[in-house]
C-alpha positions in Angstrom: 4.9 -13.2 -7.9 8.2 -11.8 -9.2 8.2 -8.0 -9.5 10.4 -6.9 -12.5 12.4 -4.1 -10.2 15.9 -4.7 -10.6 17.8 -3.5 -13.2 21.5 -4.5 -13.2 22.7 -3.0 -16.5 25.7 -4.5 -18.1 27.4 -3.5 -20.9 29.9 -0.5 -21.7 29.4 0.1 -18.2 28.3 -0.9 -14.9 25.0 0.3 -13.6 24.4 -1.2 -10.1 21.7 0.2 -7.9 20.6 2.5 -5.1 19.7 2.9 -1.3 16.8 5.2 0.3 19.0 7.8 0.7 20.5 7.6 -2.4 24.4 6.6 -1.9 26.3 6.2 -5.1 29.3 5.0 -5.4 31.6 5.2 -8.2 33.3 2.2 -9.5 36.3 2.6 -11.5 35.9 0.6 -15.1 38.8 -1.7 -14.2 37.8 -3.0 -11.2 36.3 -6.2 -11.1 32.8 -7.2 -10.0 31.6 -9.5 -7.4 28.5 -8.1 -6.1 25.5 -9.8 -4.5 22.2 -8.9 -6.1 18.6 -9.0 -4.2 15.2 -9.0 -6.0 12.5 -9.2 -3.6 9.1 -7.6 -3.3 6.2 -8.6 -0.9 2.7 -7.8 -2.3 -0.7 -8.4 -0.4 -1.9 -10.4 -3.4 -2.9 -14.2 -3.0 0.3 -15.3 -5.4 3.8 -16.8 -4.8 5.9 -14.3 -2.8 9.4 -14.9 -3.8 12.9 -13.4 -3.4 15.8 -14.3 -5.7 19.1 -14.2 -4.9 22.1 -14.2 -7.4 25.8 -12.8 -7.4 26.9 -11.0 -10.3 30.3 -11.0 -11.2 32.8 -10.5 -14.3 34.9 -12.6 -15.7 38.9 -12.1 -14.6 39.8 -11.9 -18.5 37.4 -10.6 -20.9 35.1 -8.4 -17.8 32.3 -10.0 -19.2 29.6 -9.9 -16.7 27.4 -13.3 -15.7 25.0 -13.6 -12.8 25.1 -17.1 -10.9 22.3 -18.1 -8.2 23.1 -18.2 -4.9 21.5 -21.3 -3.5 21.5 -23.1 -0.2 20.9 -19.2 2.1 18.8 -19.2 5.0 16.2 -16.7 4.0 14.1 -15.1 6.5 11.4 -12.4 6.9 10.6 -10.6 9.8 7.2 -9.2 10.5 6.5 -6.5 12.8 10.1 -7.4 14.1 8.6 -10.3 16.0 7.2 -13.3 13.7 9.8 -15.0 11.7 8.5 -16.1 8.0 11.2 -19.0 6.8 11.6 -18.7 2.7 12.3 -22.3 1.5 14.5 -22.8 -1.7 12.6 -23.6 -4.9 13.4 -25.8 -8.0 14.7 -22.2 -9.8 18.6 -22.1 -8.5 18.5 -18.8 -6.1 14.8 -18.3 -5.7 13.1 -18.7 -2.3 9.6 -19.1 -1.5 7.3 -18.0 1.3 5.3 -20.2 3.4 2.3 -21.5 1.9 -0.7 -19.2 2.0 1.1 -16.2 3.1 0.6 -12.2 1.8 1.8 -9.2 3.2 -0.8 -6.9 4.6 -0.7 -2.7 4.4 0.2 -1.5 7.9 2.6 -3.8 8.5 6.8 -3.9 8.9 8.8 -6.8 6.6 12.1 -7.0 7.2 14.6 -9.5 5.1 17.4 -11.3 6.7 19.5 -13.9 4.7 22.6 -16.0 5.6 24.8 -17.4 2.9 26.2 -21.2 3.1 29.6 -19.2 4.2 28.7 -17.5 7.2 27.9 -14.1 5.8 24.6 -12.3 7.2 23.1 -9.6 5.5 19.8 -7.7 6.3 17.5 -5.1 5.1 15.7 -2.3 6.3 12.3 -2.5 7.2 9.8 -1.2 5.1 6.1 -0.7 6.1 3.4 -1.5 3.4 1.4 1.6 2.4 -1.9 1.1 1.1 -2.8 1.7 -2.5 -5.6 3.0 -4.4 -7.7 0.9 -7.4 -7.4 1.4 -10.8 -10.9 2.9 -12.4 -10.4 2.3 -15.8 -8.1 0.8 -18.6 -7.5 2.9 -21.8 -5.9 1.2 -24.4 -4.9 2.2 -28.4 -2.5 1.2 -30.8 0.3 3.4 -31.9 2.7 2.2 -35.0 5.3 4.0 -34.0 5.0 3.4 -30.2 8.5 1.9 -29.4 11.9 3.0 -29.9 13.6 3.7 -34.1 16.6 2.2 -32.8 17.3 -1.0 -30.3 19.9 -1.3 -27.2 22.2 -2.5 -29.8 22.3 0.3 -32.4 20.4 -1.6 -35.1 17.1 -0.4 -36.7 13.9 -1.6 -34.8 11.7 -2.7 -37.5 8.6 -3.6 -35.1 7.6 0.0 -33.5 4.0 -0.8 -33.2 2.7 -1.3 -29.8 -0.7 -0.6 -27.4 -0.6 2.3 -25.1 -2.1 1.4 -21.9 -3.3 4.5 -19.8 -5.1 4.5 -16.4 -7.6 6.6 -14.4 -8.0 6.4 -10.7 -8.4 8.6 -7.4 -5.3 9.5 -5.1 -6.5 9.2 -1.7 -6.3 12.9 -0.1 -5.2 12.1 3.5 -1.8 10.2 2.6 1.4 11.4 0.9 1.6 8.7 -1.8 3.9 6.9 -4.0 3.2 4.4 -6.6 5.2 2.2 -9.2 3.9 0.6 -11.8 4.5 -2.8 -13.8 2.6 -5.0 -16.2 2.5 -8.7 -16.9 1.6 -10.3 -20.6 0.6 -13.3 -21.6 1.1 -14.7 -25.3 -0.4 -17.9 -26.9 3.0 -19.6 -27.6 3.0 -22.4 -30.5 6.9 -23.3 -29.7 8.1 -25.3 -26.5 11.7 -26.3 -27.3 15.0 -25.7 -29.0 17.2 -28.1 -29.1 20.9 -27.2 -30.2 22.6 -29.8 -32.0 20.4 -32.0 -30.8 16.4 -34.1 -31.2 13.9 -33.5 -28.7 13.3 -37.0 -27.6 9.7 -38.5 -25.7 10.9 -41.5 -24.8 14.8 -42.5 -25.4 14.8 -45.0 -27.0 18.6 -46.2 -26.7 18.3 -47.9 -23.5 16.8 -50.8 -23.0 14.0 -50.9 -22.1 13.0 -47.2 -23.3 12.7 -44.8 -20.6 10.2 -41.3 -20.3 12.8 -38.8 -21.5 11.1 -35.6 -22.8 14.1 -33.7 -23.3 16.9 -32.5 -26.0 19.3 -35.5 -27.0 22.8 -35.6 -28.4 26.1 -34.1 -27.8 25.9 -30.2 -28.4 29.7 -29.7 -28.8 29.8 -32.1 -31.8 31.0 -29.9 -34.8 28.9 -27.6 -37.2 25.9 -26.2 -35.7 21.5 -26.6 -36.0 18.6 -25.8 -34.5 15.4 -28.0 -34.2 12.6 -26.2 -32.7 9.5 -27.7 -31.2 6.1 -26.6 -31.2 4.4 -27.1 -28.4 2.0 -30.6 -27.3 -0.9 -28.5 -25.4 -1.4 -25.1 -24.6 1.0 -22.8 -23.3 1.5 -19.0 -22.7 4.2 -17.2 -22.6 4.6 -14.4 -20.0 6.6 -11.5 -20.3 7.2 -8.5 -17.7 8.6 -5.0 -18.5 11.6 -3.9 -17.8 11.3 0.1 -17.3 10.5 1.6 -14.2 7.7 3.8 -13.9 6.8 5.8 -10.4 5.5 8.8 -9.3 4.8 10.7 -6.2 1.3 12.6 -5.9 2.9 15.5 -3.9 1.6 18.4 -7.0 -1.9 16.0 -6.7 -2.7 15.0 -3.7 -6.3 14.1 -3.2 -7.0 14.7 -6.9 -8.3 12.1 -10.0 -5.1 11.2 -11.7 -6.0 11.0 -15.3 -4.5 9.1 -18.6 -1.7 8.0 -16.6 0.5 6.1 -19.3 1.2 2.7 -17.5 2.6 0.0 -20.1 3.5 -0.7 -24.3 2.7 -3.7 -25.3 4.5 -4.5 -28.4 2.7 -6.1 -31.4 4.2 -9.4 -31.1 1.8 -11.3 -32.7 -1.8 -10.8 -34.3 -3.2 -13.3 -31.4 -5.1 -11.7 -28.9 -3.3 -11.0 -25.5 -4.2 -10.4 -22.0 -2.2 -8.1 -20.1 -2.2 -7.7 -15.7 -1.3 -4.1 -14.7 0.0 -3.4 -11.4 -0.3 -0.7 -9.1 1.9 -0.7 -6.2 2.2 1.3 -3.5 5.8 2.3 -2.2 7.4 3.8 0.6 9.4 7.3 0.6 12.5 5.3 0.8 11.8 3.1 -2.3 10.2 6.2 -4.5 13.8 8.1 -3.9 15.6 4.5 -5.3 13.2 4.0 -8.1 13.5 7.3 -9.3 17.1 6.8 -9.0 17.2 4.1 -11.4 14.7 5.5 -13.9 16.3 9.1 -14.3 19.7 7.2 -14.8 18.3 4.9 -17.6 15.1 6.5 -18.9 15.3 10.1 -18.7 19.3 10.6 -19.9 19.3 8.5 -23.1 19.7 5.5 -22.3 22.2 3.1 -19.9 24.9 3.9 -22.2 24.9 7.6 -21.4 25.5 7.2 -17.9 29.0 7.2 -16.4 29.8 4.0 -14.3 28.5 3.9 -10.9 27.0 1.6 -8.2 23.5 2.5 -6.6 23.3 0.7 -3.7 20.0 -0.9 -1.8 18.9 -1.1 1.8 20.7 -4.6 2.2 23.6 -4.4 4.3 26.3 -7.3 5.1 26.1 -7.3 9.0 30.1 -7.8 9.8 31.0 -5.1 6.6 29.0 -2.3 6.1 31.4 -1.4 3.2 29.8 -4.3 0.9 27.9 -3.0 -2.2 24.7 -5.4 -2.4 22.6 -4.4 -5.3 18.9 -4.4 -5.3 15.9 -3.1 -2.7 13.9 -5.0 -0.8 10.0 -3.9 -0.3 6.7 -4.3 0.4 3.9 -3.0 -1.5 0.2 -3.4 -1.5 -1.0 -3.9 -5.4 -4.2 -2.7 -7.3 -4.3 -5.4 -10.4 -6.5 -4.4 -13.6 -6.6 -7.1 -16.1 -7.2 -5.8 -19.8 -8.0 -8.0 -22.9 -5.9 -6.7 -25.7 -7.5 -7.8 -28.9 -5.7 -6.3 -31.2 -8.0 -5.9 -33.8 -7.2 -1.9 -34.2 -3.1 -2.8 -34.9 -1.5 -2.0 -38.5 1.4 -3.5 -40.0 3.0 -6.8 -39.8 4.4 -8.1 -36.8 7.6 -10.5 -36.2 5.5 -13.1 -34.8 6.0 -14.4 -30.6 9.0 -16.8 -31.7 10.8 -14.9 -33.9 10.1 -11.4 -31.7 11.6 -13.6 -28.7 14.5 -15.3 -30.4 15.7 -13.3 -33.5 15.0 -15.5 -35.9 12.2 -17.9 -37.2 11.5 -21.2 -36.2 13.3 -23.9 -37.8 11.7 -26.5 -40.7 11.1 -29.9 -39.3 14.1 -32.2 -41.5 12.6 -35.6 -40.8 9.6 -36.9 -43.4 6.9 -36.7 -40.7 6.6 -33.2 -40.3 5.6 -31.2 -36.9 4.0 -33.3 -34.5 4.7 -36.4 -36.3 6.3 -39.6 -34.5 9.4 -38.1 -36.3 9.4 -35.2 -35.2 7.3 -35.2 -31.8 5.8 -32.4 -30.2 7.3 -30.8 -27.0 6.3 -30.7 -23.3 5.1 -26.7 -21.8 7.3 -26.6 -19.0 6.2 -24.5 -16.2 8.6 -21.5 -15.2 7.8 -18.2 -13.9 8.5 -17.0 -17.9 5.8 -20.0 -19.0 2.8 -21.7 -17.9 0.1 -24.3 -19.0 -2.4 -23.2 -17.4 -4.9 -21.0 -18.3 -4.6 -17.4 -17.2 -7.1 -15.7 -15.1 -9.3 -13.6 -17.7 -7.9 -15.1 -20.5 -10.8 -15.3 -23.3 -11.0 -18.5 -26.2 
């Protein structure tokens, strides 16, 4: 499972990410950006272990940032300096998956290495997976003003309500521990496809014989602009992840009972209940220093716009060119998981609805005579991806 551990912020400045030490490189605002971005965390859970490799690149004329997946790379993880695991490219461009059944184990050492199609070779430092304490209890309460008053674009946030989740756990006394918290959120999704300047077809009847199509059909470059939104044909869940960094060093609480540690704010997207997975991860000291720097520069100084344009270099290097900045940090983290069913019965106020919250607009209305789900206005497939699934999540209550 992809851990949301990578922050590449693009706006009036560029914030690229750090090394174990932590090295900070100044990047002039006028300099063109063309850097490799790696997002990879191995865990001890029975889940997809993926490495994502992309290239962040600024437009030569406008300076606007974009991300291009890096395909065709040879990606390997070396275990204990001896066993080599080959990660294979998935249907998602830039994503590479471990061999079936693999999961990392505490006490073992892991190193990422990959080679691009042009022959450039990259290596990470070695990460040893530490064990992690179990989560003993989760607390949830609704706060109508939990989320910031203003959004990142400066506009007023009209939907500030969220459920705040906190946890209790016993910190082990026999070792110095570093922690990170992330969350996954499953929300029931009713809308599965939006077609811009086109319509959704189950079968393409414009060819003879008709063929199964299941896609948007039409010329998106035609004059004007319209969007058709289509309901899901089957059950479907949206998968959302945290976008903030939350880390902790037990130096002042070693061996103590940690109570009420804040780990998540779950937005009040809709009145329907939702399922949350809290993930408590172990970190090496070097990984902790890296993520602590990210946290300090993005959350404790007034936001990204308040940070000077810097590049924080991770633990991955070009073997032939030590001066090349590679963004991201390869980690190996043991993870303790807690599932929380949030029924939202205590929530107050009016939520935006999941579709509007994610798209910034309400769903379009059918302009055909049949209405939603008719022959004229079909329903769409729930296509599995990192952000959506037709499979009922473990722990979901009907």
